DRENKE-827842 format. One record per residue (C-alpha): x, y, z; residue in three letters. Coordinates in steps of 0.05 Angstrom, whole numbers. Example, Ala and Ser with C-alpha at 12.3 -4.5 7.8 and 13.67 -1.06 7.14 Angstrom:
BEGIN
<u->246	v->-90	w->156	aa->ALA>;
<u->273	v->-21	w->143	aa->SER>;
This chain:
BEGIN
<u->0	v->0	w->0	aa->MET>;
<u->29	v->67	w->-20	aa->SER>;
<u->30	v->131	w->20	aa->LYS>;
<u->21	v->199	w->-12	aa->LYS>;
<u->64	v->255	w->15	aa->VAL>;
<u->56	v->328	w->-2	aa->PHE>;
<u->121	v->367	w->-10	aa->LEU>;
<u->121	v->440	w->9	aa->SER>;
<u->182	v->480	w->-14	aa->PHE>;
<u->206	v->545	w->-45	aa->SER>;
<u->211	v->538	w->-121	aa->LEU>;
<u->281	v->568	w->-115	aa->LYS>;
<u->302	v->502	w->-82	aa->ASP>;
<u->271	v->456	w->-134	aa->GLN>;
<u->337	v->424	w->-159	aa->PRO>;
<u->354	v->399	w->-89	aa->LEU>;
<u->282	v->380	w->-76	aa->VAL>;
<u->283	v->337	w->-138	aa->ASN>;
<u->345	v->302	w->-112	aa->LEU>;
<u->312	v->291	w->-44	aa->LEU>;
<u->249	v->264	w->-78	aa->ARG>;
<u->290	v->215	w->-119	aa->LYS>;
<u->328	v->190	w->-59	aa->GLN>;
<u->264	v->183	w->-17	aa->LEU>;
<u->232	v->144	w->-74	aa->SER>;
<u->291	v->95	w->-72	aa->ILE>;
<u->287	v->89	w->4	aa->GLU>;
<u->212	v->83	w->5	aa->GLY>;
<u->187	v->55	w->-62	aa->PRO>;
<u->115	v->56	w->-36	aa->THR>;
<u->116	v->131	w->-28	aa->LEU>;
<u->82	v->177	w->-78	aa->GLN>;
<u->99	v->251	w->-78	aa->PHE>;
<u->57	v->311	w->-97	aa->ASP>;
<u->69	v->386	w->-96	aa->ASP>;
<u->46	v->450	w->-129	aa->LEU>;
<u->89	v->444	w->-191	aa->THR>;
<u->36	v->403	w->-227	aa->SER>;
<u->-15	v->460	w->-223	aa->ILE>;
<u->-36	v->487	w->-291	aa->GLU>;
<u->-32	v->561	w->-306	aa->SER>;
<u->-96	v->596	w->-288	aa->GLY>;
<u->-118	v->545	w->-236	aa->GLU>;
<u->-135	v->569	w->-166	aa->GLU>;
<u->-71	v->543	w->-134	aa->TRP>;
<u->-97	v->546	w->-62	aa->LYS>;
<u->-157	v->503	w->-77	aa->LYS>;
<u->-115	v->453	w->-116	aa->VAL>;
<u->-62	v->449	w->-61	aa->VAL>;
<u->-117	v->443	w->-8	aa->GLU>;
<u->-143	v->381	w->-45	aa->ASP>;
<u->-72	v->353	w->-54	aa->LYS>;
<u->-59	v->360	w->21	aa->ILE>;
<u->-126	v->329	w->37	aa->LYS>;
<u->-108	v->267	w->-4	aa->SER>;
<u->-39	v->261	w->28	aa->SER>;
<u->-22	v->223	w->91	aa->SER>;
<u->31	v->274	w->112	aa->SER>;
<u->67	v->337	w->91	aa->VAL>;
<u->142	v->349	w->86	aa->ILE>;
<u->164	v->421	w->89	aa->CYS>;
<u->232	v->425	w->56	aa->ILE>;
<u->274	v->480	w->86	aa->LEU>;
<u->323	v->514	w->41	aa->GLY>;
<u->355	v->583	w->45	aa->TYR>;
<u->293	v->616	w->15	aa->ASN>;
<u->238	v->579	w->51	aa->THR>;
<u->232	v->626	w->110	aa->TRP>;
<u->206	v->682	w->64	aa->GLU>;
<u->160	v->639	w->21	aa->SER>;
<u->87	v->657	w->32	aa->ASP>;
<u->62	v->596	w->-6	aa->PRO>;
<u->103	v->549	w->39	aa->VAL>;
<u->75	v->583	w->101	aa->LYS>;
<u->4	v->576	w->74	aa->TRP>;
<u->14	v->502	w->55	aa->GLU>;
<u->40	v->485	w->125	aa->VAL>;
<u->-17	v->523	w->158	aa->GLU>;
<u->-67	v->486	w->113	aa->GLU>;
<u->-36	v->419	w->130	aa->ALA>;
<u->-41	v->434	w->205	aa->LEU>;
<u->-113	v->458	w->196	aa->LYS>;
<u->-129	v->391	w->163	aa->GLN>;
<u->-95	v->353	w->220	aa->GLY>;
<u->-39	v->325	w->176	aa->LYS>;
<u->28	v->305	w->204	aa->LYS>;
<u->80	v->356	w->183	aa->VAL>;
<u->155	v->346	w->187	aa->ILE>;
<u->209	v->393	w->162	aa->ALA>;
<u->274	v->373	w->129	aa->ILE>;
<u->335	v->419	w->123	aa->LYS>;
<u->366	v->415	w->54	aa->LEU>;
<u->433	v->435	w->83	aa->LYS>;
<u->461	v->436	w->154	aa->PRO>;
<u->472	v->511	w->148	aa->THR>;
<u->398	v->528	w->139	aa->VAL>;
<u->377	v->562	w->204	aa->PHE>;
<u->321	v->609	w->184	aa->LEU>;
<u->253	v->575	w->185	aa->PHE>;
<u->183	v->601	w->171	aa->PRO>;
<u->149	v->622	w->236	aa->ASN>;
<u->95	v->569	w->224	aa->VAL>;
<u->149	v->516	w->235	aa->ILE>;
<u->177	v->544	w->300	aa->THR>;
<u->110	v->569	w->328	aa->ASP>;
<u->79	v->499	w->320	aa->ASN>;
<u->141	v->463	w->345	aa->LYS>;
<u->145	v->422	w->281	aa->ILE>;
<u->201	v->371	w->283	aa->LYS>;
<u->260	v->392	w->239	aa->VAL>;
<u->305	v->337	w->211	aa->LEU>;
<u->372	v->340	w->176	aa->ASP>;
<u->378	v->306	w->108	aa->TRP>;
<u->381	v->236	w->138	aa->ASP>;
<u->339	v->185	w->100	aa->PHE>;
<u->331	v->134	w->155	aa->SER>;
<u->304	v->187	w->203	aa->LYS>;
<u->259	v->217	w->149	aa->ILE>;
<u->231	v->148	w->132	aa->MET>;
<u->217	v->134	w->206	aa->GLN>;
<u->177	v->198	w->211	aa->GLU>;
<u->138	v->186	w->147	aa->ILE>;
<u->118	v->115	w->166	aa->LYS>;
């Protein structure tokens, strides 16, 4: 049985996010990932993302150097919490120290890029 995980991230970090997604797919072949990049131009992105989060078992907020200032990431995490979804955060690099307030205010667990720990949290 596969689990669907929604990935929340700043589009500026997409190359590293793609690498993380690929590695997580190898570590957990039953995982399916979704994010806002598949939204068509002109679609109401918040409604589409709301539905994607609703159909996911959990949300991973990927923390890069630009995430702390990303309003879409903040909204996605708030929406996930509103829906009662498990949210974990992953630092793309050990030197990322600025997080969106929604992460710190809600005491969301922040993990380093360690696949065994990430997989434990997702399962």
